[in-house]
N, C-alpha and C positions, 0 to 999 in steps of 0.2 A: 272236852273229849280229846284224847291224845292218840297219836298214831299207833302206839302200842295196843290200845283197845281195838283199833281197826284191824290190826294184824291178827289178834286173837279171834275176832268175829269172822274174818275172812278164812282163817284156818278151819274154824268150826263149820262154816258153810261148805267149804270144799270137801272136808271129811264126810259130812252128811250126804253131800251130792254124790260122791264116789261110792259110798256104802249103799246108797239106795238109788243107784242110776236107773233111770227110766220110770221111777215112781214119784208120786206126789209126796211131799214132806210138809208136815204141819209143825211149826215151832211156836211155842208160847213164850214171849220174851218181854223184857222191860223196854221202855221207850228208848233208853240210851243204847241198848244192844241193837235195836232196830235201826237207829240212826247210824251206828257203826257199820251195820251190814249194808245200808244204803251207800255210805261213803266208799266202802270196798267195791260194791257193785258198779258205782258210777265213777270210781277212781277220782274222787274229789278230796280236798283237804278236810280234815275232821271238823274244823270250825264252820265250814259251809254246810255240813250235814245238820248242824244245830238249827238251821233255818226250817227244817221239816217239823211240822206239828204232828205229834203222835198222841192221839187221845187214848184213854183207857178203853179197852175192849174193841179197838179198831183193828182193821185188817190191812196188812201191807203184803203185796205179792211180788216176789222176785222169781223170774223164770231163768233157769240155766239153759243156755242155747249152745249146743255142741256144734262146733264148726269143723270143717275138714281142712280148708286151706288157711284159715285165720285163727284156728284154735277155738277155745271156748269163750263165751261172753255171757253177760247178764242182761236181762231185760227187766225194767221196772214196770210192771203191768199197772199197779196202782199203789198209792200211799195213803194211809189214814182213812180208809173207807169204813164207814159205819154201816153195819148191816142191820 
């Protein structure tokens, strides 16, 4: 995974978040895209995101937290949850 992939996913996350502000968004994605989104949300190196196991049909939840004094942030609610 490269930093360019992270930037693409981060841009997509922000675009969707702004377009659907205040609403839940469900995204169906490949494990690599999920790892890239996690790397962007956690602000970690792409190689570190490879440590996340993403099973087929699992659920990963990222919450966008709007802040007033510190700007926006991401909360990783859970990763690779099997329902």
